[in-house]
N, C-alpha and C positions, 0 to 999 in steps of 0.2 A: 505495500498499500505507499501511496507517494503520500509527503502531507512534506507543509510547506515548511518556512523558518520559524526557527521555534521564538517567542515574544523573547526581549533584552528583561532581563527584569530592571527596574527603575530608583534610582540608588533615594529615588525622593517620596519616600513610600509616607510622611507624615504631610497630605495636606498638600501638598506642593513645595515643604519645605525639604533642604537636605536634613538629614538628621544629626543630631550633634554626636559625637567623637572626642574623644580624647587625642585625635592623631593632627586635631586642629590646634591651632598654635594658639595659645589665651594672651599673650602679651604684644603689643604694639612694637615694632623698632624700627627707630627712626629709615627712614626712605634715604635711601643717598644717589642722586642723578648721576647717570654714568658723561656728565657735560659739568662746564664749569663756567660761570659767567663773571665779567666784569664792568662796572661803568668808567666807559673809555674816557670820561673826565677824573676820573682818579686814577688812570695809570701815569705813573711818574714820564712825563715827556722829556726826551733828547732832543737838546738843542741843534739841530745840523748847520744852521747858518743863521743869519740876522733878518728875523719873521717867520723862519718853516723851525718846525716844529713835528715830531716823530715819535709817536707811543704804538711801543711794541706789545703786542697783542697776543692771548694763550696762543699756540698753535705745537706742531709736531717738527719732529726735527727735521723735516723735508721740506716742511712749507714754512714761509716767515708770511704773517698777517700782520699789516701794522694799518694807523691811521695818519694823517701827515695833514696839519693847519697851519696853514700861509697864511700872514698875516695881509692886510690892504698897501700894493707898492710892493711885495716882494717877490723875490725869486728866489728857485732851487739853484744853491752856492756853486756848483757845479755842475757839467753836462753827465748825464745819468744814464750809463752803461749798462746793460740789461744782458749778463751770459745766459742766463735761463726763461729771459722773456719774465713780461709784468701785468699784470692785468689792475686797474684804475677805476672805480668808481666816483664821481663827482656829486657828494652827498649834500652840501652847502656852499651856495658862493656862485664864483667863474673861475676857471682856471683858462691859463690860455698858452695853448701848444703851437711855437710859429706863430699861423695870422689867424688861425681856431680859434672861437670863444666854446666854451664847454660849459653849461650850464647842469645845475641837479639833476641826477639820472641819468646821466652822459657817462658812457662804456666806454673806456680805452684800452687796449690792448696791445701792446709793443712787442712782436716775436723776439727769440731771441739773437742777440748781435744788434738792438736796436739801443737806439741813445736820443736824449731829446733833455731839455734843459724849462721844465715848466714856470710859468709864472704865473698871477696874480694883480689885477689892479683892484679885486673890491674885495678880496680876503677868500679863501675856500677852505673846506673840510675834504680829503680824500680816502675811502676805504681801498687797501688794495694789497696784493696778494703775489704773492713772488714765489717760486722753488726756489730751495737754496742747493747751491753749486756742491755737487760731491769733490770732496778730495781729492786734486790727480787731474780735473776735467778738463783746467787750461790748457 
């Protein structure tokens, strides 16, 4: 005689509620998230040059994440060369690259071996990411 599948026993036997067993922990443990957070303005800035501050944010050993604030009328103090490339998001203000003016929400991608020297007339905050060159890569 052929039979259909056997019904599975439900763990919810008490009016739709899970039965109480001693296998469930009774104490609450603090939840430790698998991430960290910082307030950007609380990170100690590094003075890169006149009017140019960089805040290095938590990141991995292979990637560098940072925020740069440039005061009105400032220019990056040297030509910035990117061995591994660089990605930048204009958060606020206006960035000038060459003759192009880039406002909030503008995303810039600088490929490996590229170079530039940004400036601003109004002030700007940038969020950036670049890969860390491995030793001996040069």
